[in-house]
Backbone as ProteinMPNN parsed JSONL, in Angstrom:
{"seq_chain_A": "MTDMDGDVKALFERMIEESIKYAQQLTSYIQKADGIKGNTYKIWEGPKAPGGATDKKSIVKTCASDELALVNTYSMALSSITYDKELENLLQLQRQNIIELYNHIRQFYNAQ", "coords_chain_A": {"N_chain_A": [[-24.633, -3.159, 22.831], [-26.329, -2.863, 20.66], [-28.045, -0.914, 19.72], [-26.5, 1.184, 18.866], [-25.763, 4.409, 17.768], [-25.492, 5.667, 14.375], [-23.472, 7.565, 14.068], [-21.543, 7.002, 16.007], [-20.85, 4.477, 15.186], [-19.724, 5.092, 12.693], [-17.511, 6.513, 13.603], [-16.071, 4.48, 14.92], [-15.554, 2.863, 12.682], [-13.858, 4.524, 11.193], [-11.692, 4.707, 12.989], [-10.875, 2.037, 13.008], [-10.17, 1.621, 10.289], [-8.018, 3.456, 10.036], [-6.277, 2.432, 11.952], [-5.671, -0.111, 10.904], [-4.41, 0.68, 8.525], [-2.17, 2.102, 9.541], [-0.902, 0.083, 10.984], [-0.209, -1.657, 8.903], [1.572, -0.014, 7.47], [3.599, 0.398, 9.395], [4.373, -2.25, 9.9], [5.323, -2.966, 7.398], [7.512, -1.22, 7.212], [9.08, -2.116, 9.366], [9.649, -4.723, 8.567], [11.256, -4.152, 6.42], [13.385, -3.152, 7.798], [15.008, -5.247, 8.626], [13.398, -6.801, 10.27], [13.503, -6.047, 12.94], [12.042, -5.16, 15.946], [11.109, -2.356, 17.766], [10.83, -1.224, 21.209], [8.651, 0.542, 21.596], [6.951, -0.096, 19.462], [6.362, -2.73, 20.127], [4.86, -2.349, 22.461], [2.721, -0.926, 21.387], [1.565, -2.78, 19.593], [0.689, -4.694, 21.298], [-1.674, -6.532, 23.422], [-4.928, -5.157, 23.858], [-6.868, -3.69, 26.424], [-10.187, -4.664, 27.133], [-13.034, -2.535, 26.861], [-15.297, -1.309, 29.364], [-17.396, 0.318, 29.133], [-20.765, 1.232, 28.484], [-22.657, 3.118, 27.704], [-23.205, 5.666, 25.22], [-21.736, 8.134, 25.524], [-19.722, 7.425, 27.376], [-18.379, 5.465, 25.936], [-17.339, 6.96, 23.806], [-15.705, 8.667, 25.274], [-13.824, 6.824, 26.22], [-12.668, 6.104, 23.796], [-11.467, 8.536, 23.114], [-9.579, 8.764, 25.178], [-7.973, 6.545, 24.592], [-6.957, 7.288, 22.079], [-5.49, 9.556, 22.79], [-3.542, 8.371, 24.419], [-2.267, 6.926, 22.444], [-1.24, 8.997, 20.861], [0.634, 9.983, 22.672], [2.328, 7.77, 22.803], [3.35, 7.752, 20.214], [4.703, 10.205, 20.32], [6.67, 9.585, 22.187], [8.066, 7.638, 20.756], [8.967, 9.163, 18.582], [10.698, 10.896, 19.884], [12.852, 9.316, 20.363], [14.08, 8.729, 18.006], [16.917, 9.063, 16.082], [18.327, 8.885, 13.716], [16.898, 7.971, 11.517], [15.259, 9.118, 9.01], [13.166, 8.373, 7.29], [11.508, 6.72, 8.879], [10.941, 8.563, 10.887], [9.469, 10.514, 9.455], [7.242, 8.967, 8.673], [6.13, 8.304, 11.191], [5.583, 10.881, 12.177], [3.629, 11.767, 10.364], [1.582, 9.861, 10.808], [1.11, 10.357, 13.526], [0.149, 13.002, 13.443], [-2.25, 12.605, 12.041], [-3.586, 11.019, 13.893], [-3.849, 12.83, 15.985], [-5.634, 14.609, 14.787], [-7.88, 12.922, 14.552], [-8.309, 12.423, 17.266], [-9.024, 15.026, 18.122], [-11.404, 15.288, 16.692], [-12.922, 13.282, 17.939], [-13.029, 14.326, 20.532], [-14.545, 16.679, 20.057], [-16.913, 15.481, 19.248], [-17.552, 14.132, 21.597], [-17.924, 16.308, 23.371], [-20.19, 17.39, 22.247], [-22.167, 15.719, 23.022]], "CA_chain_A": [[-24.485, -2.002, 21.972], [-27.049, -3.12, 19.424], [-28.717, 0.288, 19.259], [-25.502, 2.245, 18.751], [-26.053, 5.37, 16.701], [-24.643, 5.609, 13.198], [-22.306, 8.431, 14.186], [-20.526, 6.278, 16.771], [-20.4, 3.393, 14.305], [-18.819, 5.707, 11.715], [-16.281, 6.83, 14.334], [-15.35, 3.22, 15.07], [-15.071, 2.43, 11.37], [-12.693, 5.359, 10.861], [-10.589, 4.293, 13.851], [-10.426, 0.726, 12.536], [-9.48, 1.813, 9.009], [-6.725, 4.095, 10.265], [-5.436, 1.501, 12.695], [-5.189, -1.126, 9.956], [-3.454, 1.33, 7.614], [-0.937, 2.394, 10.269], [-0.249, -1.19, 11.294], [0.405, -2.139, 7.665], [2.729, 0.834, 7.173], [4.661, 0.12, 10.362], [4.841, -3.616, 9.671], [6.132, -2.914, 6.176], [8.774, -0.563, 7.543], [9.85, -2.988, 10.262], [10.152, -5.84, 7.776], [12.379, -3.606, 5.652], [14.49, -2.896, 8.724], [15.501, -6.551, 9.087], [12.496, -7.433, 11.217], [13.767, -5.646, 14.317], [10.939, -4.397, 16.524], [11.459, -1.535, 18.911], [9.964, -1.345, 22.381], [7.408, 1.292, 21.407], [6.097, -0.879, 18.585], [5.892, -3.89, 20.889], [3.778, -1.872, 23.333], [1.606, -0.529, 20.54], [0.903, -3.928, 18.991], [0.274, -5.6, 22.36], [-3.115, -6.684, 23.651], [-5.649, -3.996, 24.365], [-7.861, -4.033, 27.444], [-11.552, -4.421, 26.674], [-13.711, -1.449, 27.554], [-16.48, -1.696, 30.104], [-18.414, 1.356, 28.95], [-21.934, 0.773, 27.74], [-23.408, 4.223, 27.123], [-22.534, 6.33, 24.101], [-20.763, 9.14, 25.964], [-18.593, 6.722, 27.991], [-17.642, 4.799, 24.859], [-16.587, 8.001, 23.093], [-14.656, 9.121, 26.194], [-12.779, 5.79, 26.197], [-11.981, 6.247, 22.508], [-10.608, 9.725, 23.207], [-8.446, 8.42, 26.06], [-7.1, 5.629, 23.856], [-6.265, 8.05, 21.043], [-4.497, 10.401, 23.461], [-2.439, 7.478, 24.797], [-1.551, 6.603, 21.216], [-0.462, 10.204, 20.523], [1.781, 10.006, 23.588], [3.233, 6.694, 22.385], [4.049, 8.25, 19.028], [5.639, 11.244, 20.764], [7.791, 8.888, 22.801], [8.843, 7.007, 19.683], [9.639, 10.215, 17.816], [11.79, 11.477, 20.672], [13.994, 8.406, 20.419], [14.639, 8.546, 16.665], [18.045, 9.968, 15.884], [19.019, 8.751, 12.44], [16.062, 7.372, 10.486], [14.325, 10.132, 8.525], [11.986, 7.723, 6.72], [10.656, 6.337, 10.0], [10.494, 9.794, 11.547], [8.415, 11.104, 8.631], [6.073, 8.098, 8.778], [5.538, 8.469, 12.518], [5.035, 12.234, 12.293], [2.395, 11.802, 9.592], [0.584, 9.085, 11.522], [0.797, 11.072, 14.769], [-0.702, 14.142, 13.103], [-3.573, 12.078, 11.71], [-4.181, 10.562, 15.149], [-4.249, 14.049, 16.699], [-6.856, 15.095, 14.137], [-8.958, 12.028, 14.96], [-8.543, 12.698, 18.688], [-9.775, 16.279, 18.197], [-12.748, 14.985, 16.216], [-13.588, 12.52, 18.995], [-13.315, 15.28, 21.626], [-15.676, 17.509, 19.634], [-18.078, 14.61, 19.278], [-17.847, 13.904, 23.014], [-18.441, 17.553, 23.942], [-21.518, 17.64, 21.696], [-23.135, 14.775, 23.608]], "C_chain_A": [[-25.202, -2.22, 20.646], [-27.715, -1.878, 18.87], [-27.773, 1.48, 19.139], [-25.82, 3.135, 17.558], [-25.052, 5.248, 15.561], [-23.396, 6.457, 13.309], [-21.19, 7.755, 14.978], [-19.979, 5.133, 15.929], [-19.416, 3.934, 13.266], [-17.478, 6.053, 12.357], [-15.43, 5.574, 14.501], [-14.776, 2.742, 13.74], [-13.843, 3.222, 10.946], [-11.482, 4.934, 11.686], [-10.012, 2.952, 13.384], [-9.633, 0.861, 11.247], [-8.096, 2.415, 9.205], [-5.77, 3.158, 10.997], [-4.846, 0.438, 11.769], [-4.138, -0.533, 9.034], [-2.12, 1.577, 8.316], [-0.181, 1.114, 10.602], [0.448, -1.746, 10.057], [1.65, -1.331, 7.324], [3.893, 0.517, 8.108], [5.236, -1.28, 10.173], [5.735, -3.663, 8.449], [7.498, -2.298, 6.461], [9.653, -1.48, 8.376], [10.417, -4.176, 9.499], [11.321, -5.393, 6.912], [13.606, -3.426, 6.531], [14.937, -4.192, 9.394], [14.648, -7.164, 10.198], [12.726, -7.069, 12.67], [12.6, -4.797, 14.804], [11.428, -3.637, 17.734], [10.462, -1.697, 20.038], [8.642, -0.621, 22.216], [6.441, 0.503, 20.531], [5.551, -2.099, 19.317], [4.754, -3.511, 21.822], [2.536, -1.59, 22.506], [0.852, -1.743, 20.006], [0.375, -4.908, 20.032], [-1.223, -5.641, 22.556], [-3.715, -5.427, 24.26], [-6.687, -4.468, 25.385], [-9.257, -3.742, 26.913], [-12.197, -3.314, 27.49], [-14.955, -1.95, 28.271], [-17.614, -0.713, 29.93], [-19.566, 0.815, 28.12], [-22.749, 1.914, 27.148], [-22.539, 4.972, 26.121], [-21.445, 7.288, 24.555], [-19.531, 8.477, 26.588], [-17.736, 6.02, 26.947], [-16.771, 5.81, 24.119], [-15.457, 8.528, 23.969], [-13.5, 8.119, 26.222], [-11.982, 5.87, 24.902], [-11.017, 7.424, 22.552], [-9.379, 9.438, 24.058], [-7.455, 7.516, 25.351], [-6.303, 6.375, 22.782], [-5.196, 8.954, 21.653], [-3.292, 9.561, 23.902], [-1.608, 7.113, 23.572], [-0.704, 7.788, 20.751], [0.79, 10.265, 21.392], [2.804, 8.926, 23.234], [4.031, 7.125, 21.158], [5.069, 9.322, 19.403], [6.877, 10.621, 21.383], [8.683, 8.256, 21.735], [9.622, 8.059, 18.896], [10.812, 10.822, 18.573], [13.02, 10.587, 20.706], [14.64, 8.166, 19.058], [15.751, 9.564, 16.451], [18.61, 9.933, 14.471], [18.135, 8.307, 11.284], [14.972, 8.34, 10.04], [13.051, 9.502, 7.965], [10.999, 7.332, 7.823], [10.105, 7.568, 10.707], [9.343, 10.438, 10.776], [7.122, 10.294, 8.716], [5.366, 8.3, 10.113], [4.936, 9.854, 12.705], [3.7, 12.345, 11.554], [1.279, 11.053, 10.321], [0.156, 9.798, 12.805], [-0.123, 12.25, 14.489], [-2.117, 13.688, 12.772], [-4.304, 11.603, 12.97], [-4.638, 11.756, 15.984], [-5.545, 14.605, 16.102], [-8.058, 14.231, 14.522], [-9.312, 12.257, 16.43], [-9.376, 13.978, 18.853], [-11.219, 16.093, 17.729], [-13.543, 14.239, 17.293], [-13.95, 13.441, 20.158], [-14.494, 16.175, 21.288], [-16.969, 16.71, 19.692], [-18.518, 14.382, 20.72], [-18.496, 15.14, 23.633], [-19.849, 17.876, 23.447], [-22.586, 16.731, 22.296], [-23.851, 15.349, 24.788]], "O_chain_A": [[-24.707, -1.79, 19.604], [-27.934, -1.789, 17.662], [-28.183, 2.631, 19.287], [-26.112, 2.646, 16.467], [-23.924, 4.793, 15.747], [-22.367, 6.126, 12.72], [-20.014, 7.918, 14.652], [-18.781, 4.854, 15.957], [-18.393, 3.306, 12.992], [-16.429, 5.905, 11.729], [-14.224, 5.593, 14.256], [-13.64, 2.27, 13.684], [-12.894, 2.658, 10.401], [-10.377, 4.814, 11.157], [-8.795, 2.767, 13.37], [-8.551, 0.288, 11.117], [-7.119, 1.95, 8.618], [-4.581, 3.108, 10.681], [-3.657, 0.129, 11.849], [-3.104, -1.15, 8.781], [-1.061, 1.296, 7.755], [1.046, 1.073, 10.51], [1.568, -2.249, 10.148], [2.67, -1.897, 6.931], [5.035, 0.385, 7.667], [6.447, -1.476, 10.276], [6.778, -4.316, 8.456], [8.521, -2.804, 6.0], [10.849, -1.602, 8.112], [11.546, -4.594, 9.756], [12.265, -6.152, 6.693], [14.737, -3.536, 6.058], [15.21, -4.216, 10.594], [15.147, -7.969, 10.984], [12.184, -7.731, 13.555], [12.215, -3.828, 14.15], [12.079, -4.196, 18.617], [9.375, -2.243, 19.845], [7.608, -1.123, 22.655], [5.247, 0.439, 20.823], [4.387, -2.456, 19.137], [3.789, -4.262, 21.963], [1.429, -1.973, 22.884], [-0.378, -1.735, 19.97], [-0.321, -5.861, 19.68], [-1.96, -4.878, 21.932], [-3.089, -4.736, 25.064], [-7.304, -5.52, 25.216], [-9.489, -2.694, 26.311], [-11.927, -3.179, 28.684], [-15.589, -2.908, 27.83], [-18.683, -0.887, 30.516], [-19.371, 0.043, 27.181], [-23.47, 1.7, 26.174], [-21.31, 4.918, 26.17], [-20.337, 7.255, 24.02], [-18.409, 8.925, 26.352], [-16.511, 5.985, 27.063], [-15.602, 5.543, 23.84], [-14.367, 8.808, 23.469], [-12.334, 8.514, 26.244], [-10.76, 5.721, 24.911], [-9.884, 7.323, 22.083], [-8.266, 9.825, 23.7], [-6.244, 7.688, 25.482], [-5.112, 6.12, 22.599], [-4.112, 9.099, 21.088], [-2.15, 9.999, 23.769], [-0.385, 7.004, 23.656], [0.425, 7.602, 20.297], [1.878, 10.564, 20.901], [4.009, 9.147, 23.354], [5.237, 6.891, 21.075], [6.175, 9.344, 18.864], [7.997, 11.068, 21.138], [9.909, 8.336, 21.812], [10.797, 7.865, 18.584], [11.807, 11.218, 17.968], [14.112, 11.048, 21.039], [15.649, 7.466, 18.972], [15.552, 10.768, 16.617], [19.307, 10.864, 14.067], [18.609, 8.274, 10.148], [13.889, 8.378, 10.625], [11.964, 10.049, 8.15], [9.799, 7.586, 7.71], [8.932, 7.603, 11.08], [8.354, 10.861, 11.374], [6.035, 10.862, 8.82], [4.146, 8.451, 10.158], [3.884, 9.989, 13.329], [2.754, 12.946, 12.062], [0.162, 11.556, 10.437], [-1.031, 9.834, 13.129], [-1.082, 12.47, 15.229], [-3.083, 14.328, 13.187], [-5.518, 11.775, 13.084], [-5.692, 11.704, 16.618], [-6.442, 15.021, 16.835], [-9.138, 14.759, 14.79], [-10.489, 12.279, 16.79], [-10.324, 14.004, 19.637], [-12.143, 16.672, 18.301], [-14.712, 14.545, 17.524], [-15.048, 13.35, 20.706], [-15.355, 16.41, 22.136], [-18.0, 17.215, 20.137], [-19.708, 14.431, 21.03], [-19.499, 15.032, 24.337], [-20.613, 18.552, 24.136], [-23.779, 16.955, 22.094], [-24.693, 14.678, 25.385]]}, "name": "protein", "num_of_chains": 1, "seq": "MTDMDGDVKALFERMIEESIKYAQQLTSYIQKADGIKGNTYKIWEGPKAPGGATDKKSIVKTCASDELALVNTYSMALSSITYDKELENLLQLQRQNIIELYNHIRQFYNAQ"}
């Protein structure tokens, strides 16, 4: 992927920045909550499978699939929250931002 276009590189940079920010926010929250990690967070922080795509369109499609899976993970987490408004608000905000990124990736994919 040495000749990857700048637009895909910018997409990856945005995904990385948001991922780091969300991980820091969630880690901070979990540390405040006596270090207890829920099952959804354990799945989210687990190892990710490397992609095998080599062309631009396949790479973007994989990114879209990953973002959609992340949206679904957030939805699952939100459905299990019953008493923690702070966590619910954090997850809703992050989920909405992920949906916006997913929509951007889909538009980018469709334009290819």
